[in-house]
C-alpha positions in Angstrom: 7.1 4.6 1.6 7.5 4.7 -2.1 4.9 3.1 -4.4 6.5 1.0 -7.2 3.4 -0.6 -8.8 0.7 -0.2 -10.1 1.4 2.5 -12.8 -1.4 4.9 -11.7 0.2 5.4 -8.2 3.9 4.5 -9.0 6.3 7.1 -7.8 3.9 8.4 -5.1 4.5 8.4 -1.5 2.1 6.6 0.9 1.6 5.5 4.5 1.0 1.8 5.5 -2.3 1.8 7.4 -2.9 -1.9 8.1 -2.5 -5.4 6.8 -5.6 -6.4 4.7 -7.6 -9.0 6.5 -10.1 -11.2 4.5 -13.7 -11.8 5.6 -12.7 -15.1 7.3 -10.3 -13.1 9.5 -7.1 -14.3 7.8 -4.5 -12.0 6.5 -4.5 -11.7 2.7 -0.8 -11.0 2.3 -1.6 -7.5 1.1 -1.2 -4.1 2.8 -3.5 -1.2 2.8 -1.7 2.0 1.8 -3.0 5.5 2.0 -1.6 7.7 -0.9 -0.4 11.0 0.5 -1.2 13.2 -2.5 -4.6 11.7 -3.3 -7.8 10.7 -1.5 -7.3 6.9 -2.1 -6.3 3.8 -0.3 -4.7 1.0 -2.3 -4.2 -2.7 -1.5 -0.6 -3.7 -2.5 1.6 -6.8 -2.1 5.0 -6.3 -0.4 6.9 -6.3 -3.7 4.7 -3.3 -5.0 6.1 -0.8 -2.6 9.4 0.1 -0.9 9.8 1.3 2.7 11.8 4.6 2.8 13.0 6.6 5.9 12.1 10.3 5.8 
């Protein structure tokens, strides 16, 4: 998938790893994305990334 925002990772490709779960066990509405070219995981809302088919 292609990252659209935030600027520091925009344009990079990542992999959805999981839906973010809050400490009370409820989903936060955000997704944990591992950035392919960097050693980081970011938490993004659905409008901050776009799913692409490789």
